[in-house]
Backbone bond lengths (Angstrom), bond angles and torsions (degrees), N, CA, C in turn:
res aa  C-N    CA-C-N  psi(-1)  N-CA   C-N-CA  omega(-1)  CA-C   N-CA-C  phi
1 M - - - 1.472 - - 1.516 107.87 -
2 T 1.352 118.09 124.12 1.418 121.79 175.15 1.462 108.24 -106.87
3 T 1.315 115.92 138.56 1.444 122.69 -174.44 1.486 109.49 -124.83
4 T 1.381 115.24 132.46 1.481 117.45 177.22 1.601 103.12 -83.15
5 I 1.321 114.82 132.03 1.427 117.73 178.21 1.514 113.86 -97.07
6 A 1.302 118.07 125.73 1.455 120.09 179.81 1.447 116.34 -75.41
7 T 1.360 116.49 147.04 1.435 122.33 170.69 1.509 105.31 -77.15
8 L 1.318 114.31 133.48 1.479 121.46 178.60 1.423 116.20 -108.98
9 E 1.305 126.95 155.13 1.422 127.94 -178.54 1.533 110.17 -130.87
10 T 1.268 114.17 149.77 1.469 121.41 170.40 1.617 105.40 -132.02
11 R 1.320 113.79 -176.00 1.427 114.29 179.58 1.459 113.36 -61.20
12 R 1.344 118.75 -33.54 1.503 120.00 -173.69 1.577 111.45 -119.57
13 L 1.249 117.44 -8.31 1.528 123.18 -170.65 1.471 114.99 -127.52
14 L 1.365 110.34 147.05 1.505 119.15 166.86 1.537 106.65 -110.73
15 L 1.186 116.08 130.16 1.511 123.40 178.47 1.545 105.06 -108.06
16 R 1.367 116.18 99.77 1.466 122.49 179.84 1.533 112.39 -95.06
17 P 1.278 121.65 140.49 1.504 119.87 174.88 1.539 108.47 -53.45
18 L 1.271 114.17 136.38 1.473 120.56 -177.05 1.536 106.70 -66.02
19 D 1.342 114.20 142.77 1.488 122.78 -172.25 1.520 109.21 -131.95
20 F 1.270 116.16 155.46 1.461 120.22 -178.92 1.565 109.83 -59.49
21 A 1.364 114.13 -32.07 1.526 116.37 179.66 1.470 112.16 -71.02
22 D 1.288 120.61 -2.70 1.518 124.34 177.43 1.442 112.44 -81.80
23 A 1.371 119.45 -16.00 1.440 125.07 -172.32 1.650 112.39 -52.77
24 P 1.310 118.20 -47.04 1.486 118.98 -178.30 1.537 111.64 -59.35
25 A 1.397 118.29 -40.72 1.481 121.21 179.85 1.563 108.53 -67.59
26 V 1.363 113.18 -45.47 1.489 114.54 -179.92 1.574 111.13 -58.77
27 Q 1.279 113.60 -45.75 1.488 118.73 178.30 1.504 113.97 -60.38
28 R 1.277 118.44 -33.07 1.462 121.92 177.72 1.545 114.01 -74.70
29 L 1.381 119.08 -37.91 1.486 125.29 -174.10 1.534 113.97 -91.83
30 F 1.326 114.09 -39.81 1.494 119.94 -167.05 1.484 117.53 -69.59
31 P 1.356 120.13 -42.50 1.561 116.63 -174.35 1.477 113.77 -78.15
32 Q 1.311 116.54 67.81 1.493 124.80 171.55 1.484 106.61 -118.34
33 W 1.331 116.35 135.17 1.434 119.36 -179.66 1.493 113.30 -57.08
34 E 1.303 118.25 -37.32 1.518 120.53 179.14 1.522 110.31 -64.52
35 I 1.340 118.92 -23.42 1.465 119.60 -179.48 1.477 107.38 -88.94
36 V 1.264 120.84 -43.34 1.522 121.96 -165.06 1.479 113.91 -92.89
37 R 1.346 117.25 -17.56 1.476 116.06 -169.73 1.512 116.33 -64.12
38 H 1.319 119.59 -26.61 1.442 124.59 172.67 1.548 118.54 -94.61
39 L 1.283 112.25 12.23 1.505 117.06 -175.92 1.542 104.99 -96.24
40 N 1.346 115.25 165.37 1.481 123.45 -172.61 1.553 103.78 -62.07
41 A 1.321 110.95 144.32 1.515 122.95 -179.11 1.469 114.49 -59.06
42 R 1.450 119.58 -13.55 1.411 119.11 174.51 1.511 113.47 -65.94
43 V 1.305 116.01 -20.73 1.506 123.73 175.16 1.599 109.10 -60.09
44 P 1.249 126.19 113.99 1.396 125.01 -178.92 1.538 113.46 -66.69
45 W 1.261 119.67 134.54 1.528 123.93 179.48 1.431 107.46 -139.34
46 P 1.296 121.24 125.92 1.499 125.62 -0.06 1.542 109.30 -66.83
47 Y 1.329 109.94 143.38 1.467 117.84 -177.17 1.499 113.38 -66.15
48 P 1.336 119.13 124.50 1.496 119.98 -174.44 1.568 110.00 -67.19
49 P 1.351 114.90 160.10 1.466 117.83 -177.88 1.500 114.02 -69.06
50 D 1.313 118.83 -18.13 1.449 122.58 173.98 1.555 112.09 -110.91
51 G 1.268 116.78 28.02 1.528 123.76 -170.43 1.476 106.56 -66.88
52 A 1.349 119.47 -51.77 1.499 122.71 -175.20 1.510 107.02 -63.41
53 L 1.272 123.24 -50.94 1.516 126.06 -179.03 1.501 112.48 -57.52
54 V 1.316 116.25 -42.47 1.478 119.17 176.32 1.537 112.23 -69.58
55 H 1.286 118.35 -44.88 1.461 119.90 175.21 1.483 116.61 -61.12
56 L 1.269 118.22 -39.39 1.530 125.61 175.64 1.530 109.14 -63.78
57 R 1.353 114.79 -54.48 1.506 120.29 -176.08 1.502 110.73 -65.67
58 D 1.338 120.84 -42.92 1.442 120.38 -167.61 1.498 113.95 -98.50
59 V 1.328 118.60 -21.88 1.460 119.00 -179.73 1.554 117.27 -120.79
60 L 1.326 118.27 -53.35 1.449 123.49 -166.38 1.656 105.78 -74.15
61 L 1.348 116.29 -58.50 1.462 117.50 178.41 1.539 115.06 -55.23
62 P 1.319 120.30 -44.40 1.433 118.57 176.01 1.543 114.69 -61.70
63 S 1.283 116.12 -35.63 1.475 119.10 178.98 1.513 111.94 -69.53
64 M 1.326 113.19 -35.94 1.475 116.14 175.57 1.527 109.23 -66.52
65 A 1.292 119.88 -41.16 1.437 122.50 -173.91 1.610 108.23 -68.81
66 R 1.302 115.81 -31.34 1.538 121.40 175.71 1.476 111.12 -70.59
67 G 1.303 119.32 -23.38 1.446 121.41 -177.00 1.550 113.90 89.93
68 G 1.272 118.87 7.67 1.482 121.37 -178.75 1.516 114.11 -98.81
69 A 1.283 119.57 3.02 1.425 124.12 -177.79 1.543 109.64 -153.69
70 W 1.322 113.99 152.37 1.487 119.13 176.46 1.474 103.98 -136.95
71 H 1.395 112.48 123.09 1.496 116.43 -172.81 1.578 102.51 -128.98
72 W 1.346 113.61 132.34 1.450 122.31 -179.88 1.458 110.44 -125.54
73 S 1.397 112.91 145.37 1.485 117.97 166.44 1.535 106.50 -86.73
74 L 1.250 118.33 151.80 1.445 129.45 178.79 1.543 108.70 -103.19
75 R 1.402 116.82 124.44 1.425 118.52 173.58 1.482 107.76 -140.03
76 L 1.316 112.59 148.56 1.476 124.14 176.17 1.482 105.43 -65.89
77 R 1.290 121.15 135.82 1.452 126.03 167.17 1.468 113.94 -56.58
78 T 1.296 117.62 -27.83 1.489 120.11 178.85 1.529 111.24 -86.05
79 A 1.318 116.70 -7.93 1.508 122.59 177.50 1.528 111.09 -145.02
80 P 1.324 115.43 61.16 1.420 121.31 -176.32 1.531 121.12 -55.68
81 D 1.345 119.61 -16.28 1.385 124.65 -177.53 1.566 112.29 -90.85
82 E 1.360 113.57 -8.47 1.456 117.71 -176.12 1.516 114.86 -108.80
83 L 1.324 117.57 114.78 1.476 126.24 178.57 1.581 105.77 -69.45
84 I 1.335 113.86 130.65 1.438 117.01 175.97 1.506 115.12 -119.90
85 G 1.302 115.67 -7.60 1.412 122.10 179.01 1.531 113.58 176.07
86 C 1.360 117.30 -172.25 1.470 118.60 -179.75 1.496 108.55 -141.83
87 I 1.224 117.65 154.32 1.552 125.80 171.59 1.399 111.36 -141.31
88 S 1.313 120.32 143.68 1.426 125.64 -176.64 1.484 114.53 -136.69
89 L 1.382 115.72 153.48 1.408 122.42 166.21 1.540 105.66 -122.95
90 R 1.328 112.31 147.00 1.450 120.38 -175.76 1.446 111.30 -138.74
91 A 1.322 120.54 113.33 1.443 123.90 174.47 1.565 112.87 -80.00
92 D 1.380 112.72 -25.07 1.436 116.01 -173.83 1.583 111.41 -86.13
93 E 1.346 119.41 11.30 1.423 122.31 172.31 1.528 110.20 -120.58
94 V 1.264 121.76 125.98 1.450 124.95 -170.65 1.508 109.58 -68.41
95 D 1.331 115.70 -48.12 1.495 118.91 -173.37 1.529 113.28 -110.50
96 E 1.316 119.73 11.95 1.447 128.18 -176.60 1.477 110.05 -135.58
97 N 1.363 116.97 65.81 1.488 120.19 -176.73 1.444 111.06 -83.80
98 R 1.312 121.38 -24.28 1.482 123.09 -173.66 1.576 108.75 -134.32
99 G 1.314 118.33 135.95 1.338 126.01 174.76 1.454 113.31 -148.95
100 F 1.355 115.57 151.95 1.421 121.58 -174.42 1.516 116.15 -158.65
101 W 1.334 117.21 158.16 1.475 119.33 171.32 1.580 102.99 -148.09
102 L 1.276 114.25 155.35 1.521 121.61 176.96 1.528 109.11 -136.65
103 G 1.361 113.45 137.95 1.451 117.99 177.41 1.518 109.88 -59.60
104 L 1.418 114.21 143.66 1.454 119.56 -175.93 1.501 117.13 -51.26
105 P 1.399 121.86 -39.67 1.464 119.94 -179.64 1.513 115.91 -61.62
106 W 1.309 116.83 -11.89 1.464 124.02 -177.20 1.473 115.65 -105.90
107 H 1.366 117.15 0.69 1.469 119.38 -178.84 1.478 108.80 -68.55
108 G 1.324 113.83 158.18 1.542 120.61 171.83 1.439 115.58 74.29
109 Q 1.325 117.52 16.12 1.492 117.69 -176.92 1.574 113.93 -117.97
110 G 1.397 111.66 10.32 1.463 114.62 -176.93 1.532 118.70 74.23
111 L 1.268 117.39 6.69 1.426 122.66 -177.75 1.520 112.71 -67.60
112 M 1.313 115.18 -43.08 1.537 118.40 -177.70 1.532 106.73 -68.70
113 T 1.291 123.29 -37.21 1.477 126.11 175.61 1.489 107.96 -55.30
114 E 1.358 116.18 -51.34 1.497 123.20 -179.25 1.583 109.47 -58.31
115 A 1.324 114.02 -47.04 1.530 112.94 -179.31 1.440 113.83 -70.85
116 S 1.304 119.89 -32.97 1.396 123.38 178.65 1.434 113.37 -70.45
117 D 1.322 120.85 -33.83 1.447 123.12 173.21 1.543 109.21 -67.54
118 R 1.254 118.58 -38.08 1.433 121.81 179.97 1.536 112.76 -64.82
119 V 1.353 114.93 -47.05 1.407 115.75 -176.53 1.558 111.07 -77.77
120 T 1.300 123.68 -23.61 1.417 128.83 168.25 1.519 109.31 -61.24
121 D 1.287 118.20 -45.17 1.473 118.42 177.89 1.588 107.83 -61.65
122 Y 1.244 115.14 -40.04 1.483 119.12 -177.02 1.576 105.74 -67.22
123 W 1.298 124.81 -42.03 1.388 127.86 176.94 1.519 113.09 -53.22
124 F 1.319 113.08 -50.74 1.433 119.14 -173.45 1.548 109.65 -85.48
125 D 1.268 121.00 -51.35 1.491 124.42 -177.63 1.543 119.38 -74.45
126 D 1.292 115.98 -43.48 1.424 118.68 -179.72 1.573 113.90 -92.38
127 L 1.272 119.12 -40.70 1.441 125.02 -179.79 1.583 111.06 -86.39
128 G 1.257 119.29 -21.87 1.476 124.67 176.51 1.572 117.33 70.71
129 F 1.398 117.54 26.08 1.482 118.12 174.63 1.374 111.89 -73.46
130 P 1.455 119.73 149.05 1.401 119.94 178.05 1.487 119.51 -86.07
131 V 1.378 116.66 -14.79 1.461 122.64 -175.92 1.459 112.13 -147.61
132 L 1.268 123.68 142.08 1.474 129.00 170.46 1.565 112.31 -111.13
133 R 1.252 119.39 130.13 1.514 121.55 179.57 1.537 108.27 -133.70
134 M 1.312 111.51 148.35 1.428 123.29 170.20 1.414 110.97 -154.19
135 S 1.417 113.01 161.91 1.448 122.03 176.68 1.519 107.51 -119.93
136 K 1.275 115.19 147.98 1.445 121.52 176.66 1.556 110.34 -151.05
137 A 1.276 114.32 150.88 1.408 121.01 177.77 1.603 109.46 -66.14
138 V 1.277 112.13 138.71 1.459 116.24 -179.02 1.511 112.62 -58.10
139 E 1.332 115.15 -36.83 1.465 117.41 -178.36 1.502 112.81 -80.37
140 N 1.252 121.49 3.37 1.496 128.46 176.72 1.526 106.61 -85.14
141 A 1.323 115.97 71.12 1.543 118.72 -172.08 1.411 112.87 -65.19
142 A 1.293 123.16 -37.78 1.486 124.06 178.79 1.547 111.24 -59.48
143 S 1.329 118.95 -48.47 1.418 123.11 178.82 1.434 111.88 -63.55
144 R 1.407 116.93 -41.47 1.496 117.84 178.73 1.455 112.46 -63.57
145 R 1.363 116.92 -32.24 1.530 119.42 -179.45 1.527 106.41 -64.80
146 I 1.289 120.56 -38.09 1.432 121.86 -178.00 1.522 109.56 -62.07
147 S 1.322 118.53 -44.87 1.448 123.19 177.32 1.556 111.29 -65.90
148 E 1.229 117.64 -40.56 1.514 123.10 -176.52 1.642 106.91 -65.39
149 K 1.374 115.33 -46.37 1.397 116.63 -179.11 1.504 117.14 -56.89
150 C 1.330 114.17 -35.57 1.487 117.03 -177.56 1.492 114.72 -95.81
151 G 1.267 117.00 16.98 1.488 120.12 172.83 1.477 118.40 83.47
152 M 1.299 118.49 14.41 1.403 122.82 -177.64 1.567 108.33 -74.31
153 R 1.297 124.38 160.26 1.466 124.42 -176.98 1.531 107.80 -136.86
154 V 1.271 112.50 148.44 1.516 122.25 178.65 1.483 106.57 -79.22
155 I 1.416 110.97 126.40 1.495 116.25 179.36 1.481 114.28 -112.54
156 A 1.372 114.98 -8.55 1.454 120.25 176.92 1.479 113.02 -167.63
157 T 1.359 117.61 150.60 1.510 124.34 174.69 1.446 108.55 -118.86
158 V 1.317 115.29 127.96 1.480 120.95 -177.29 1.522 109.62 -142.33
159 E 1.241 122.53 172.96 1.458 126.60 170.51 1.559 108.13 -99.01
160 R 1.269 117.01 138.27 1.493 122.82 -178.29 1.554 107.32 -137.91
161 D 1.286 116.14 155.65 1.434 125.45 173.13 1.492 111.55 -89.66
162 Y 1.367 116.18 118.33 1.415 125.98 173.53 1.490 113.67 -111.26
163 V 1.319 121.02 170.90 1.469 120.60 176.07 1.498 111.03 -56.68
164 S 1.307 116.90 -31.48 1.570 120.20 -179.61 1.461 111.82 -87.05
165 G 1.275 119.76 -2.25 1.474 120.47 175.68 1.543 111.85 126.17
166 R 1.347 117.60 -169.80 1.449 120.56 -179.42 1.587 106.57 -81.06
167 L 1.369 112.39 130.07 1.513 119.31 -173.59 1.536 106.85 -135.37
168 I 1.313 114.90 156.67 1.483 120.17 166.97 1.466 108.07 -69.67
169 S 1.296 113.71 132.11 1.482 122.23 -175.12 1.489 111.65 -125.05
170 E 1.315 118.93 143.87 1.440 119.76 176.41 1.550 107.31 -113.36
171 R 1.296 115.51 139.12 1.492 124.18 174.32 1.430 106.02 -95.40
172 W 1.355 119.30 121.85 1.419 130.83 -179.45 1.540 112.27 -104.94
173 E 1.292 117.81 152.48 1.431 123.08 -172.26 1.564 111.34 -152.69
174 I 1.248 119.26 143.89 1.533 126.76 167.98 1.495 106.96 -149.51
175 T 1.272 110.00 137.41 1.463 120.72 175.44 1.530 116.05 -87.49
176 R 1.268 120.92 160.26 1.439 119.40 -178.87 1.631 109.93 -62.68
177 E 1.227 116.22 -35.45 1.490 117.86 177.28 1.592 108.56 -63.37
178 E 1.283 113.16 -52.80 1.489 118.31 178.70 1.549 112.78 -50.88
179 W 1.356 112.41 -47.82 1.509 121.77 -179.46 1.567 107.15 -55.45
180 R 1.336 113.82 -52.14 1.491 117.15 -174.44 1.484 111.56 -63.22
181 A 1.297 116.09 -37.55 1.524 119.08 173.25 1.442 113.50 -60.87
182 Y 1.364 118.54 -44.48 1.429 124.48 176.20 1.544 110.90 -58.89
183 R 1.354 117.73 -45.90 1.494 119.10 179.97 1.494 111.72 -65.15
184 R 1.392 118.19 -39.00 1.439 122.22 179.93 1.592 108.98 -62.72
185 Q 1.274 113.46 -44.57 1.589 118.22 175.29 1.458 109.19 -62.48
186 A 1.368 119.71 -47.15 1.449 118.65 -176.85 1.532 113.32 -62.24
187 A 1.361 114.98 -26.78 1.433 120.78 -177.83 1.492 112.04 -88.29
188 G 1.393 117.37 -0.60 1.363 122.73 174.29 1.604 113.83 88.82
189 G 1.298 114.35 17.41 1.462 118.14 -174.36 1.458 106.66 -134.85
């Protein structure tokens, strides 16, 4: 099944379907310890000089073509030609439906919360899935705050392998009904 992936928008961001042409920008921004240390241990470290190109070509773009994953580049609306990070949704992973990373210069501005909210709307409203799950290292405070803000809840604690080693990890979940209640509350209704 091939799926056309929509461009999404938020107040400050454009989320464009990831493209092979994005590889140089990903390669420039992504291989930073502060970005990769809490990612799945499948991410090679040190990151190879062709890591972004190979990952896009062999993993991300084929998964998009099959219709089992949706990967977007993040761009500021004020600078639409500059990739600043990526966000993904994956139906083919039971406990890893959403993942993201953001270039260091854009940390701490609420951009990833904005992007996460938009793709979570897409997951439930456009794709029609009943539940969204993800795992994250307990020590990844910034990522945990994003999940806490939107009403997700911890459903399990396990150990997982990350780029930085084996860490205590929490499995988070939110249902479509819980998400819609959060969005109504956030909208003031």
